[in-house]
VMD Tcl script that draws the C-alpha trace (Angstrom):
set ca {
  {5.49 -14.78 14.50}
  {9.10 -16.07 14.30}
  {11.46 -16.18 11.62}
  {14.36 -17.93 10.60}
  {17.76 -16.52 10.22}
  {17.93 -16.80 6.68}
  {14.43 -15.12 6.24}
  {15.49 -12.24 8.47}
  {18.38 -11.85 6.59}
  {16.87 -11.72 3.26}
  {14.63 -9.18 4.58}
  {17.41 -7.04 5.86}
  {18.75 -7.34 2.41}
  {15.35 -6.25 0.74}
  {15.31 -3.41 3.35}
  {18.75 -2.08 2.63}
  {17.59 -1.87 -1.25}
  {14.57 -0.09 -0.25}
  {16.74 2.51 1.58}
  {18.91 2.86 -1.28}
  {16.06 3.17 -3.56}
  {14.72 5.73 -1.26}
  {17.81 7.72 -1.49}
  {17.83 7.94 -5.42}
  {14.28 8.67 -5.75}
  {13.14 10.36 -2.63}
  {10.47 7.97 -1.79}
  {9.51 4.21 -1.21}
  {6.91 4.20 -3.89}
  {8.53 1.42 -5.82}
  {6.64 0.15 -9.00}
  {5.92 -3.49 -8.83}
  {7.83 -4.66 -11.88}
  {11.26 -2.55 -10.52}
  {14.34 -4.75 -10.21}
  {17.54 -3.09 -8.26}
  {20.92 -5.06 -8.76}
  {18.80 -8.01 -10.36}
  {16.51 -8.16 -7.36}
  {12.73 -7.73 -7.80}
  {12.38 -5.15 -5.15}
  {8.96 -3.97 -6.51}
  {7.51 -7.46 -6.07}
  {8.98 -7.56 -2.47}
  {7.34 -4.07 -1.63}
  {4.09 -5.54 -2.91}
  {4.52 -8.32 -0.53}
  {5.08 -6.29 2.35}
  {2.08 -4.46 1.77}
  {0.14 -7.76 1.23}
  {1.52 -9.06 4.67}
  {0.68 -5.84 6.36}
  {-3.07 -5.90 5.26}
  {-3.36 -9.46 6.63}
  {-1.67 -8.60 9.96}
  {1.21 -10.97 8.81}
  {3.96 -8.65 8.90}
  {5.61 -8.41 12.33}
  {5.61 -5.37 14.29}
  {9.34 -4.59 14.22}
  {9.19 -4.71 10.31}
  {6.19 -2.51 10.52}
  {7.77 0.02 12.93}
  {11.12 -0.22 10.58}
  {9.28 0.55 7.37}
  {6.84 3.31 8.78}
  {10.42 5.11 10.16}
  {11.33 5.47 6.59}
  {7.81 6.67 5.52}
  {6.88 3.68 3.74}
  {3.32 3.71 2.17}
  {0.87 1.14 2.87}
  {-1.09 1.61 -0.23}
  {0.36 1.44 -3.51}
  {0.84 4.64 -5.13}
  {-1.44 3.74 -8.13}
  {-4.25 3.21 -5.56}
  {-3.78 6.38 -3.65}
  {-3.98 8.47 -6.73}
  {-7.56 6.95 -7.20}
  {-8.56 7.51 -3.82}
  {-7.00 11.30 -3.90}
  {-9.85 12.77 -5.64}
  {-11.51 16.24 -4.91}
  {-14.14 16.63 -2.50}
  {-16.85 17.07 -5.28}
  {-15.71 14.26 -7.15}
  {-16.38 10.42 -6.48}
  {-14.71 7.83 -8.26}
  {-17.08 5.22 -9.45}
  {-15.20 2.24 -7.84}
  {-13.52 3.60 -4.73}
  {-15.06 5.50 -1.61}
  {-12.35 8.06 -0.71}
  {-14.28 8.32 2.52}
  {-13.83 4.17 2.96}
  {-10.28 4.55 3.51}
  {-9.06 3.17 7.19}
  {-6.43 5.63 8.35}
  {-5.19 2.98 10.81}
  {-4.49 0.40 8.35}
  {-4.80 2.38 4.99}
  {-7.54 -0.13 3.72}
  {-9.84 0.87 0.93}
  {-13.70 -0.27 1.05}
  {-15.70 -0.43 -1.99}
  {-18.58 2.37 -2.22}
  {-21.88 1.60 -0.75}
  {-24.52 0.81 -3.22}
  {-27.14 3.45 -3.74}
  {-30.32 2.39 -2.29}
  {-33.13 2.05 -5.07}
  {-34.90 5.11 -4.23}
  {-31.57 7.09 -4.81}
  {-30.93 5.30 -7.95}
  {-34.36 6.44 -9.16}
  {-33.89 9.68 -8.40}
  {-30.73 9.87 -9.88}
  {-31.92 8.62 -13.08}
  {-35.08 10.76 -13.29}
}
mol new
graphics top color blue
foreach p $ca { graphics top sphere $p radius 0.5 }
foreach p [lrange $ca 0 end-1] q [lrange $ca 1 end] { graphics top cylinder $p $q radius 0.2 }
display resetview
């Protein structure tokens, strides 16, 4: 995937802001509504995750974000997935997380037999 010089410079600017944000907060989990120096950094972070999930983020950018311990799953979703072993969140299957891409799959529907047993 090729990018123009202007796009590359814009990405570098946002990346520098992300590094600045990390230095101040200790993490890269920027809330989506967060702005830094009147720049919507949270929205940019969300776009990076979106492009990553769709394999549209160039490898060099993936590598640079991974080097600063960027989380590919939003912190809000991570909190939902991070439940104890004896709990199961009704909308997320914790075992459905793909560790390569941090994709979350919905839980499998219970078969009718299991549903009957559970309702008994």
